[in-house]
C-alpha positions, 0 to 999 in steps of 0.5 A, a space after each residue: 500500500 502506497 501511504 504516501 499516495 494516500 496522504 495526498 488524496 483529499 480523503 486522508 488529506 491532514 493525516 500522517 502516514 502513521 495514522 493512515 496506516 492505523 485507519 486503513 486497518 480500523 476500516 477493513 481496507 481491501 485493494 481489488 483490481 478491475 480489468 477495462 469495461 468491468 462494472 465496479 458497481 451496478 444500478 440497483 445494488 446497494 453497498 457498505 464500502 466506498 472506493 478510492 481509486 488508486 490507479 485507472 479511471 471509473 466512470 459513473 454512468 447511468 442508463 434508461 430502460 432503453 438502453 440510452 446511457 449518461 455519463 455522469 462523472 468521469 474519476 481518476 486516481 485518488 477520488 472516491 465513489 459511492 461514499 453517499 450509498 455506502 453511507 445509506 447502505 439500504 438505498 439502491 444505487 441509481 448509478 453504475 461505476 465502470 472502469 474506463 481503463 484498468 483500474 485498482 480500488 481501495 475499498 473502505 467500510 463507511 459504517 466504521 467511518 462514520 461511528 467513532 472508534 473506542 480510541 476516539 482517536 483525532 485523526 478519526 475525525 479529520 477523516 469524517 470532516 475530509 469525507 464531508 468536504 468531498 460530498 459538498 464539493 460533489 454537491 457543487 459539481 452536480 449542481 454545475 452539470 444542472 446548470 449546464 444542462 438546463 438550456 433547451 439548445 446545444 448551443 445554450 449547453 455548450 456556452 454554459 460549460 465552455 464559460 464556466 471553464 474559461 472563468 475556472 482557469 482565467 483565460 479564454 484559451 484553455 483545454 477541457 478534462 473531457 474528450 468529444 464524446 465525454 463532453 457530449 455524454 456530460 451535456 446529454 447531447 448527441 455527439 454528431 449534434 455537438 460536432 455540428 453546432 461547434 462547426 456552426 460556432 467556428 464559422 460565427 467567430 465564437 470559438 476555435 476547437 481542436 479536440 479538447 482545446 478550446 479558444 473563446 473568440 470576442 464577437 464584433 460587438 463584444 456582447 460575449 462575456 465569460 461568466 
């Protein structure tokens, strides 16, 4: 177990290597490996454990009864998933988690995490505080996605998402963390329709786009603004 890596994650932030080693024993930590395409969590199942991604990437997905897929999140090393459902172990999951490349996951018992251990150690309290902060950040990310998918048109969704990325990165030229297909899934639109709309926006001088690299352009009347 790479304790130095764990110490750099949001979940174990502020804890020493010795404290992390103690917590892993208390939380029933278990490592598992998954091949690309493996379903780590199935929608409808319940869980008492959350996953911390040690390597690889996973996608959080939602499928309807007709097989239409919507990508809700794409996580890399250091991120956690399943913590909300693990805190409510009787609640069936509404999403699936799939390994988008070979992945290694550290499983942790959330029940043990939420109930103070008999030693009442300070690092246990920090762990719970870190988990609460992670959940708060995820709620903000979900709220942002709701904002980005609220516009009825593909252009409106693109402008909302790209404006946010520009504001977050502090410049009009930037890279986004999603591929074209992932962006289409995130905005809940068809990829071909998304590409067509980006082509129109390029021709109208609103932006330049090459894969996941974008340059937002000021229109002649200076009405475009980064929000």
